[in-house]
N, C-alpha and C positions, 0 to 999 in steps of 0.2 A: 182802329180807333172809333167808338163809339162817338156821336155828336153829343154836345152838352146836355145831360139828363136834370131836371129841375128835381130838388128834394120838397116835397110837400110837407108842410105840417099837419100833425092828428088835430082834428077838430078838438080834442080835449086840450091841446096846447096853448098855452098864453101866447100871446100874438105879438111876435117879435119882427118888426118891418126888415127885414133882410133877406136877400136872394141866394141859396145855395144851388149850386149846379154840380156835377161830376161829369167826367171824362174818363173811360176805361180803355184802356190801351193792352193787349195781350203780346207781349215782346217773346223772342225766342228763348229767353231766360228769365223772364220776370213777367210780372203784372203791374201796369202803371196805375195808380186811381189820382186823378188830380181834380180835386176839390176846391172850388171857388165861391169865398162867400163875399157879396159885395152890401154894402149899405154901410153906416154908422157903427163902427167896432166898438164904440164907446158904451153900446148897448148890452153888451156883455161881458161876464167875468171870465177871464184867461185864468187857466191853470199856470201855475208858476215852474219855471224850471227846477231841477233838472231832468233832463230826458232819461232813458232806460226802461225795461221792464215793470210795470204796475197792474197793480189790480184796481177795481172799481172805477175806471176813467170815466166808467157812462154815468157816473153820479155827477159830472161836470162838462163842460164843452170838449167833446170830443168827435172823431168822425168813424165811419165804422163800415165794415164789408162783412159779408157772409158769402161764403164761395162752396159748391156742393158739385162733385160731379152729377152731372143729369140722370135721374133715375136712381140716385142711390142716396140712402137715408143719412149717411155721415155728411158732417160738413165741419168748417172752419169757421170761428169769428176773429176778426181782426179789430181793435180800436186801436185809435190813431189819436193823442192829443197834440195841440199845437205847441206844448212844452217841450216834447219830443217823446212824451213816455209813448209806450205802445205796449198791447197785450196780444197774445195769439192762445186762443181755446180752441181743443178740438171735442168733438160732439159724435157719439155714436148715432144717436137720433135726435129728435126734438129736445132741446135741454137735459138729454142725458150726457153728461160730461165723460170723456175720454180721458186718458193720460195726457198728460201735458206735453205738447210737442216741442220739449227743451232742444231737442238734436235740430230743429229746425232753424236757419239762417234768421235772426232779425232783420226785421223790416227796415228800410231804410227813409228817414222822415226829414221832407224840408218843408219848413214854414216860410213864406216869402211875403211879408207886408207890402202892400199895394197902396197908393192912393185913394182908392175908392174900394179897399176892404183888405183880404187876407187870402191866399194861396196855400194848401196843403198839399204837397205831393208825397205819395207814401209809394214806395215799391217794394213788392213782394217777390221774394226770390221762388222760383217754380217748384224747388225742392220741398217749399212749404204748403204747396198746394196738391189738390187731388188732380188726377190725369183728366182732363176733359171731354167732351165739351162741359162748359161750366152753367150753372145756375147761380145768379148773383142777387144778393139783396145788399142794397145800398142807403145807409140811414145816417143820422147824425142826431147829437144831443147838443141843443145850445142853452147854456145857462145865461139867464139874464142877469142884471146887476142887483135885482132885487131875491135872486137865488132861486127863481121859479126855472123849471127845465120845460124845454120846446123839444118834442119827437120830431124828427122830419126823415121822411121815406121815400121812396119810389111810388108805394103804394101801402096804405093803411088796410087791411082785410078786417079788422075786427074794431070792435067798441072801444078797446082800450089800445095804447102803443105795445108792439108785440113783434119786435125785430126779428125774432127766431121765427116766426109764422111763414111758413114757404109760399103762401100764397101772395105776400108781398114781395117776394124775389122775382121780378120781372124782365130782368136783363139775362139774357143768354147769348153766350159767346161761345164761339169754337176755342179751344186751346191754344190754337196755334195762328 
């Protein structure tokens, strides 16, 4: 398990006074991502249920993970909305979509409201992931009540928010 990693807002993002951390835990059959958002949740717009597969989640509050095998150009993008909606995309190279990974098991998403915020736990089946070791980019989009989007990530290597830029994928984990 990683220690809690803080996701930082991109300098162009509106200031939303919340703290977002993520812990990653590679398990024998899955990768567990535990996002912890702390602060006044009334500052955010929340996507409405129901859950299930959906596109465009990044246009509202959602949590993301980019996972690639070390040294390989192909990667996977996962989006998790607090509503339970999710998306899984495969890429051959940066922003070059591959066929959709429909055969992969869907992630499990558990939202837990807390007195001081909200936790979102996403569990990704290893069959949906490349063989490791992994290079991982962790990120999130937070939509405030005015509809403005804040982009948070472990690292922002460019002038504009770009979660697909591997220079921002600073977490390296063994696959086991």
